[in-house]
Structure formats: structure tokens, C-alpha cells
Backbone bond lengths (Angstrom), bond angles and torsions (degrees), N, CA, C in turn:
res aa  C-N    CA-C-N  psi(-1)  N-CA   C-N-CA  omega(-1)  CA-C   N-CA-C  phi
1 M - - - 1.535 - - 1.633 101.48 -
2 M 1.327 112.63 131.63 1.465 120.20 175.97 1.532 109.77 -81.89
3 E 1.301 115.16 134.52 1.442 123.04 176.31 1.574 108.82 -85.29
4 Q 1.347 111.89 163.91 1.408 118.63 175.37 1.560 110.15 -59.49
5 P 1.306 121.10 124.64 1.441 121.04 176.08 1.496 111.75 -66.72
6 I 1.360 119.03 125.36 1.471 122.91 178.64 1.519 106.62 -126.62
7 P 1.278 118.11 134.79 1.434 120.32 172.72 1.615 113.72 -56.91
8 G 1.273 117.55 132.75 1.379 124.45 179.28 1.626 112.86 93.49
9 K 1.254 114.61 -3.29 1.489 121.27 171.32 1.477 110.38 -116.65
10 P 1.314 119.35 153.56 1.388 125.03 -176.38 1.580 110.25 -56.13
11 V 1.343 119.04 132.22 1.397 125.14 173.21 1.429 110.36 -134.63
12 R 1.406 121.22 176.64 1.359 123.98 179.72 1.529 107.56 -61.63
13 G 1.334 118.10 120.89 1.455 120.61 168.82 1.588 108.80 98.23
14 S 1.396 118.90 -2.65 1.408 118.24 -179.49 1.475 108.36 -161.17
15 Q 1.358 119.15 112.44 1.370 129.59 174.78 1.603 111.17 -62.11
16 T 1.240 115.29 -33.92 1.459 122.55 -177.22 1.598 112.76 -85.80
17 G 1.342 113.07 -12.28 1.468 117.23 -179.11 1.489 114.03 61.53
18 Q 1.303 112.05 48.49 1.509 118.25 169.08 1.516 111.05 -49.15
19 P 1.324 122.01 135.29 1.470 123.36 -176.77 1.606 111.09 -51.73
20 I 1.270 121.71 -48.58 1.431 124.85 175.10 1.494 110.74 -50.28
21 M 1.253 118.18 -47.28 1.396 123.53 -173.45 1.635 109.18 -70.86
22 A 1.217 116.82 -41.47 1.510 120.33 172.48 1.452 111.43 -60.54
23 L 1.279 120.55 -40.92 1.493 123.39 173.89 1.460 109.14 -63.61
24 F 1.300 122.50 -50.88 1.424 123.48 -174.27 1.624 104.51 -64.82
25 D 1.253 121.80 -37.20 1.520 122.68 178.09 1.560 104.67 -58.63
26 L 1.278 117.37 -51.77 1.520 121.56 -174.61 1.585 106.04 -59.76
27 L 1.361 115.95 -57.89 1.390 118.33 -177.36 1.514 119.70 -61.64
28 G 1.308 113.27 -22.23 1.538 122.35 -178.79 1.505 111.75 -79.94
29 R 1.349 117.53 -8.98 1.473 122.11 179.80 1.525 110.90 -76.30
30 S 1.356 115.69 144.63 1.401 118.77 -177.99 1.450 116.76 -43.98
31 W 1.264 119.77 124.03 1.429 127.35 173.03 1.486 118.26 75.10
32 A 1.381 117.18 -1.32 1.471 117.97 -174.11 1.492 109.18 -67.22
33 M 1.341 119.61 -39.81 1.389 123.87 -176.39 1.603 107.11 -74.35
34 G 1.364 113.55 -36.10 1.478 113.10 178.41 1.513 112.05 -66.07
35 I 1.325 118.63 -33.60 1.488 120.06 178.73 1.467 108.17 -67.13
36 I 1.291 119.44 -45.51 1.490 120.47 177.23 1.441 111.44 -60.26
37 W 1.286 119.87 -46.61 1.598 121.58 177.12 1.480 111.43 -58.19
38 H 1.308 119.52 -38.65 1.382 123.24 -174.80 1.618 108.30 -73.51
39 L 1.352 116.22 -39.01 1.380 118.07 -179.22 1.488 115.65 -72.79
40 D 1.285 114.30 -12.47 1.535 118.34 -179.04 1.535 103.89 -67.03
41 K 1.338 120.74 -25.84 1.435 122.07 -178.04 1.509 111.34 -78.49
42 G 1.269 116.94 -7.06 1.508 119.00 -179.73 1.601 113.67 133.13
43 A 1.285 119.43 175.95 1.448 123.74 179.95 1.505 109.39 -58.80
44 S 1.287 117.10 149.08 1.454 123.93 -179.62 1.510 111.23 -150.87
45 T 1.326 113.48 144.79 1.462 119.64 178.33 1.569 111.79 -80.12
46 F 1.329 114.68 164.07 1.454 118.38 171.79 1.415 113.75 -46.41
47 R 1.378 118.57 -51.98 1.442 124.35 -177.06 1.491 113.96 -57.96
48 K 1.392 113.05 -45.17 1.523 118.01 -179.29 1.442 112.10 -63.57
49 I 1.409 118.22 -41.14 1.484 124.34 176.07 1.516 106.87 -55.27
50 Q 1.357 113.06 -51.76 1.447 119.86 -170.91 1.563 104.98 -60.30
51 E 1.301 121.97 -45.35 1.478 120.16 -178.72 1.522 109.10 -64.83
52 Y 1.301 118.99 -37.37 1.512 122.05 178.99 1.616 109.25 -63.40
53 C 1.264 111.57 -36.70 1.539 113.50 -178.19 1.518 114.34 -91.27
54 E 1.336 114.03 21.87 1.447 122.65 175.10 1.482 119.36 52.57
55 N 1.294 115.43 -90.41 1.547 118.94 -176.67 1.460 115.60 -109.30
56 I 1.411 116.65 27.68 1.424 118.31 175.59 1.528 110.29 -69.02
57 S 1.286 116.40 137.91 1.479 117.78 173.96 1.500 110.55 -79.68
58 P 1.468 116.51 150.16 1.318 118.81 179.78 1.540 116.10 -56.56
59 T 1.382 119.31 -29.98 1.435 127.45 173.51 1.517 112.25 -54.85
60 T 1.457 108.81 -54.40 1.478 117.24 -172.83 1.534 108.99 -66.23
61 L 1.342 115.80 -39.81 1.420 122.29 -177.02 1.490 111.56 -64.31
62 N 1.417 114.99 -43.68 1.418 120.72 174.26 1.489 108.78 -56.34
63 K 1.327 118.92 -53.96 1.429 121.44 -175.38 1.551 110.79 -56.40
64 R 1.363 116.54 -47.09 1.412 118.49 -176.68 1.500 111.15 -66.31
65 L 1.318 121.64 -37.53 1.470 124.13 174.65 1.608 110.01 -58.80
66 K 1.325 112.30 -42.20 1.528 117.79 179.30 1.554 109.15 -61.86
67 E 1.279 113.48 -48.70 1.444 119.38 -178.58 1.509 113.18 -58.87
68 L 1.356 113.83 -48.37 1.447 120.58 -178.76 1.541 112.93 -64.49
69 S 1.413 110.08 -34.09 1.500 115.68 179.01 1.596 108.61 -71.34
70 G 1.317 112.57 -40.80 1.474 120.83 178.88 1.416 113.29 -63.94
71 A 1.353 116.74 -23.15 1.476 125.38 178.67 1.575 111.97 -88.59
72 F 1.408 116.27 -0.08 1.482 121.34 -173.79 1.446 114.55 64.10
73 L 1.369 121.42 26.83 1.375 121.83 -179.39 1.515 114.91 -101.30
74 I 1.382 115.38 -24.66 1.451 121.78 177.21 1.503 104.32 -134.29
75 E 1.322 113.72 164.97 1.424 121.63 173.79 1.541 108.31 -152.51
76 R 1.282 116.14 159.29 1.430 126.02 -177.08 1.570 105.86 -97.79
77 T 1.351 114.79 125.19 1.416 122.38 178.26 1.502 109.93 -123.97
78 M 1.329 121.45 177.72 1.454 123.06 179.14 1.530 110.11 -64.71
79 E 1.305 121.82 -25.96 1.422 123.90 172.81 1.542 116.54 -84.56
80 G 1.282 116.61 -5.38 1.474 121.39 175.45 1.488 106.94 124.75
81 Y 1.400 118.31 -158.27 1.330 120.96 174.88 1.529 116.60 -77.94
82 T 1.324 114.45 145.01 1.510 116.68 -179.66 1.479 111.96 -147.09
83 L 1.309 117.02 158.86 1.519 119.10 172.35 1.456 113.23 -66.94
84 T 1.338 117.93 136.94 1.499 122.22 171.64 1.493 103.35 -73.33
85 P 1.310 119.95 170.58 1.435 123.25 169.75 1.565 114.18 -53.51
86 Q 1.351 115.10 -40.95 1.418 116.30 177.59 1.531 113.81 -68.95
87 G 1.372 116.08 -30.86 1.461 125.43 172.38 1.509 112.54 -64.68
88 K 1.330 114.73 -41.15 1.531 117.81 175.66 1.555 112.08 -66.84
89 E 1.302 114.08 -35.46 1.497 121.78 177.56 1.557 108.43 -65.05
90 L 1.241 116.45 -43.19 1.450 121.53 179.21 1.475 109.00 -64.87
91 F 1.312 120.99 -46.04 1.527 123.68 -178.71 1.591 106.18 -61.39
92 A 1.318 121.32 -40.98 1.450 125.04 179.72 1.492 107.54 -61.09
93 L 1.369 122.12 -30.47 1.404 119.58 175.19 1.555 110.85 -83.78
94 L 1.285 119.83 -27.47 1.428 119.62 -177.60 1.512 111.92 -80.45
95 E 1.332 117.54 -28.02 1.491 119.20 -172.94 1.605 107.66 -58.70
96 P 1.349 115.50 -49.05 1.556 114.44 -175.97 1.513 107.39 -64.90
97 L 1.276 119.86 -28.50 1.458 120.12 -176.65 1.586 107.73 -74.57
98 G 1.306 118.31 -30.80 1.468 120.38 175.23 1.480 110.14 -70.95
99 L 1.406 121.99 -35.29 1.448 122.19 174.06 1.566 111.13 -68.51
100 W 1.316 117.44 -38.69 1.401 120.71 172.62 1.578 113.30 -59.77
101 A 1.297 115.03 -42.19 1.498 119.37 178.71 1.499 109.81 -65.46
102 K 1.319 124.44 -34.51 1.371 122.42 174.65 1.538 115.37 -65.63
103 E 1.328 114.65 -33.00 1.535 115.48 172.36 1.489 109.70 -74.35
104 W 1.324 119.85 -33.97 1.485 122.11 -178.43 1.487 107.68 -67.28
105 A 1.391 120.24 -32.97 1.455 122.80 -179.88 1.423 111.91 -62.61
106 K 1.338 116.93 -31.44 1.458 118.10 -179.05 1.505 114.82 -57.16
107 N 1.254 117.26 -20.90 1.499 120.21 176.64 1.562 109.43 -64.40
108 Y 1.224 120.00 -22.40 1.530 123.59 -173.75 1.446 108.36 -98.85
109 E 1.357 120.37 -4.02 1.476 121.20 176.76 1.502 114.53 -88.22
110 K 1.324 115.03 0.64 1.474 121.01 -178.24 1.629 110.92 -78.34
């Protein structure tokens, strides 16, 4: 069972838990980035996130939401789950990377 990735503690790819590696460990988990991407559009309920994530099990979604909350990237409000200010900042950094990845993917279309 994987534990919550925390900077300074061993994570996948780094025994010293470098902050970037802890972040990549968290974001590399199934549906973590998809949840962040979805919540950039606004607050969403558990059910709506589950629909967006297609075939995610309730157990996995619950786990991912707890991890992202524990990492201060999302929070639960009266409207549902939403990105925190730090989560919005992370999305602003990821969005250009997503655009870059689309260009990079064109290399494989040849």
C-alpha cells in the first residue's frame, strides 16, 4: 500500500524525498492529474468527479481525494471539491506542460 508522498520522506524515485519527486509521485498516481484538471473548471461533487474519471472505483477516488487534500491541493467546500490556491497555482504550471506534451506526441504520429 502506497503512503501519501511527503517531501523529505522516501518516495518513488527518491530515497531522500526531494520535493519535486514527492510531487511527481503524487501526480503520477492514477487519476490524480485528471482530478486536478477537472477541478480547474470549478467545484465538483464526488459523483461528478467519478463520472469524469470514467471507470475509477469509489475506493480509488476516495484515496486520491484524501491524498490531494493532504497535499493541500484540493479541499472540500459546500459546493464540493475544489482546488486550493496552491492547487490552482499548480494547474497553471501544468497547463503549459499539457500543451507541450500535445506537440511532443506528434512525433509518434509519423
